[in-house]
C-alpha angles and dihedrals in degrees: 000000000000116000120239115260113252118224121211114261090243090066096062098070089051091048090050091050090049091054092048093049093045091051091049092050091050092047093247098119104043119151092208129222123323106248101180140007136194124211126181115247115270119254095036096116095259100286107197119229114233114171140016133196130177122213106235092209102046102018088230112152122224120197126189119203140159105304093346144083118193133197112203132187118244085264089056095250112150111249104165136013121195118193109219098174177121095000137162107272143145134200086233092063122092118229091272137018102025114196116252090233093065114099110235130190135195105276132187119238108226112197109237102170136017119184136165112223102205093184093063096023096237142125116235117203123182123192142169097265122100095013092306098304111168132231120220121205124189110234105236103173129262096017136037 
């Protein structure tokens, strides 16, 4: 039996791109129409959105951004906004009980993780404030 020819590893990304483009040209890989969008309110300082999770039970959408958490309806209408920053913080502070002698400055909270814990019915959001300590919010539908 003849052995299969091995292609160099550098060929596979190009082959994958070829398949994607071919599928798009043939109409096999279409994303479909945009049915709803969400934009942050104007005048909020341009808080960047970082993470998104969808509750598999309620279809509510949770979005974590810089200094903000949003709860959106399944139609992407804003229901709740939670301000998570900026707050007084310092890299010299531990996660809790920072000494009063430590100089703190107003610091943005950049969302680093956003997870729904279905066992305890809560949203867990981790950010860059307070050494990455997380906040946990009980999901009481329809608001956080």
